[in-house]
Every structure is written in C-alpha cells, then in structure tokens.
Kinemage of the C-alpha trace (Angstrom):
@kinemage 1
@onewidth
@group {chain A} dominant
@subgroup {mainchain}
@vectorlist {calphas} color= white
{ca met a 1} P -4.679 11.791 0.612
{ca asn a 2} L -2.929 11.928 -2.614
{ca ile a 3} L -2.226 8.547 -4.228
{ca gln a 4} L 0.043 7.833 -7.109
{ca ile a 5} L 0.005 4.343 -8.657
{ca gln a 6} L 2.744 3.115 -10.931
{ca ser a 7} L 2.557 -0.146 -12.669
{ca ile a 8} L 6.028 -1.295 -13.913
{ca his a 9} L 6.443 -2.946 -17.213
{ca phe a 10} L 2.577 -3.245 -17.770
{ca asp a 11} L -0.510 -1.402 -17.772
{ca ala a 12} L -2.914 -1.881 -14.897
{ca asp a 13} L -6.512 -1.598 -15.897
{ca lys a 14} L -9.155 0.965 -14.342
{ca lys a 15} L -10.668 -1.683 -12.344
{ca leu a 16} L -7.516 -2.450 -10.495
{ca leu a 17} L -6.566 1.215 -10.106
{ca thr a 18} L -10.088 1.922 -8.651
{ca tyr a 19} L -9.663 -1.011 -6.286
{ca ile a 20} L -6.300 0.027 -5.231
{ca lys a 21} L -7.389 3.752 -4.369
{ca glu a 22} L -10.506 2.458 -2.498
{ca lys a 23} L -8.195 0.160 -0.112
{ca val a 24} L -5.503 2.792 0.524
{ca asn a 25} L -8.028 5.514 1.198
{ca lys a 26} L -9.411 3.276 3.806
{ca leu a 27} L -6.063 3.792 5.958
{ca asn a 28} L -7.245 7.283 6.693
{ca gln a 29} L -9.442 5.848 9.354
{ca phe a 30} L -6.510 4.660 11.311
{ca his a 31} L -4.405 7.926 11.209
{ca asp a 32} L -5.516 11.371 9.827
{ca gly a 33} L -1.959 12.718 9.374
{ca ile a 34} L -1.357 10.672 5.886
{ca ile a 35} L 0.219 13.214 3.536
{ca glu a 36} L 0.485 11.006 0.362
{ca gly a 37} L 0.682 7.227 -0.797
{ca thr a 38} L 2.734 5.755 -3.433
{ca val a 39} L 1.864 2.353 -4.880
{ca phe a 40} L 4.146 0.215 -7.087
{ca leu a 41} L 2.827 -2.840 -8.930
{ca arg a 42} L 5.329 -5.187 -10.456
{ca leu a 43} L 5.347 -8.579 -11.900
{ca glu a 44} L 8.627 -10.690 -11.036
{ca lys a 45} L 9.958 -13.406 -13.126
{ca ala a 46} L 9.573 -16.248 -10.547
{ca glu a 47} L 8.798 -19.881 -11.104
{ca asn a 48} L 6.126 -19.760 -8.446
{ca thr a 49} L 2.642 -18.475 -8.707
{ca glu a 50} L 3.101 -15.639 -6.199
{ca asn a 51} L 4.805 -13.276 -8.657
{ca lys a 52} L 2.611 -10.233 -8.369
{ca val a 53} L 4.244 -7.621 -6.029
{ca ser a 54} L 2.647 -4.611 -4.273
{ca glu a 55} L 4.830 -2.088 -2.737
{ca ile a 56} L 2.976 0.783 -0.794
{ca lys a 57} L 4.891 3.633 0.798
{ca leu a 58} L 3.013 6.281 2.777
{ca arg a 59} L 4.312 9.601 3.891
{ca val a 60} L 2.982 10.341 7.447
{ca ser a 61} L 3.746 13.438 9.526
{ca gly a 62} L 7.131 12.546 10.782
{ca gln a 63} L 7.901 9.206 9.220
{ca asp a 64} L 7.536 7.151 6.072
{ca leu a 65} L 5.921 3.745 6.280
{ca phe a 66} L 6.384 0.846 3.861
{ca ser a 67} L 4.964 -2.525 2.992
{ca lys a 68} L 5.948 -4.908 0.315
{ca lys a 69} L 3.967 -8.136 -0.458
{ca asn a 70} L 4.071 -10.993 -2.956
{ca cys a 71} L 0.814 -12.776 -3.849
{ca gln a 72} L -1.012 -14.677 -6.629
{ca thr a 73} L -3.022 -11.646 -7.498
{ca phe a 74} L -2.457 -7.792 -7.304
{ca glu a 75} L -5.713 -7.379 -5.377
{ca glu a 76} L -4.430 -9.894 -2.825
{ca ala a 77} L -1.070 -8.233 -2.565
{ca val a 78} L -2.665 -4.748 -2.043
{ca asp a 79} L -5.025 -6.277 0.719
{ca thr a 80} L -2.073 -7.666 2.534
{ca ser a 81} L 0.110 -4.598 2.085
{ca val a 82} L -2.771 -2.470 3.445
{ca glu a 83} L -3.303 -4.684 6.438
{ca ala a 84} L 0.235 -4.438 7.209
{ca leu a 85} L 0.211 -0.721 6.915
{ca ala a 86} L -2.808 -0.362 9.058
{ca lys a 87} L -0.822 -2.023 11.980
{ca gln a 88} L 2.115 0.205 11.322
{ca leu a 89} L -0.157 3.237 11.432
{ca lys a 90} L -1.665 2.138 14.594
{ca lys a 91} L 1.668 1.824 16.253
{ca his a 92} L 2.819 5.300 14.970
{ca lys a 93} L -0.324 6.869 16.349
{ca glu a 94} L 0.345 5.210 19.782
{ca lys a 95} L 3.787 6.457 19.789
{ca leu a 96} L 2.597 9.944 19.024
{ca lys a 97} L 0.158 9.762 21.896
{ca lys a 98} L 3.009 8.921 24.331
{ca leu a 99} L 4.970 12.015 23.383
C-alpha cells in the first residue's frame, strides 16, 4: 500500500512518520484491497489540550474510507483513527462478501 503523509504548517520528525507508516500498514490485515492511504496531520488553535488532529483517508476498491480524530498527541490521534478505519474495513469486507 502506498502511504502519503502530509503535516500541515509544521515538519513531522522521522520517528513520527515511521510510527504512522507502521500503524497504517497494519490495516492490510483487515482488507487486502487497500490501494493507497493519505494521512494529514494538523495542529488546531484550540484552548484545550486535544489540538492534534489526524485525518486518514483510505482508497479501497470501490469506496473511500475516512477517519478524523483529535487527541493530545499525534500518536494517540493516529491510533484512534486506525482503530476506526479497522472497523470500517471490516464492515466493508462483510458487504463485499454478501454481494
């Protein structure tokens, strides 16, 4: 799977980029039809501490899946986004089996 990572208005370090690639690549175990993934990392100007935003978009055969999460750290935001996408991938795979 091809993964593109874009950090908006800041430069993500290599450790974070490696972490994101490892987590997103684990989604292949839920569905082998993932074509590509795009990850957007943003800092929101919010008063609360949960201002790190992770948006992940997956292109799967026949559909696009999307997850957006706000958390205190980028790692936590990516983890929760990946968990949400894993659920979506399972549902998508079940729909394909029924067809």
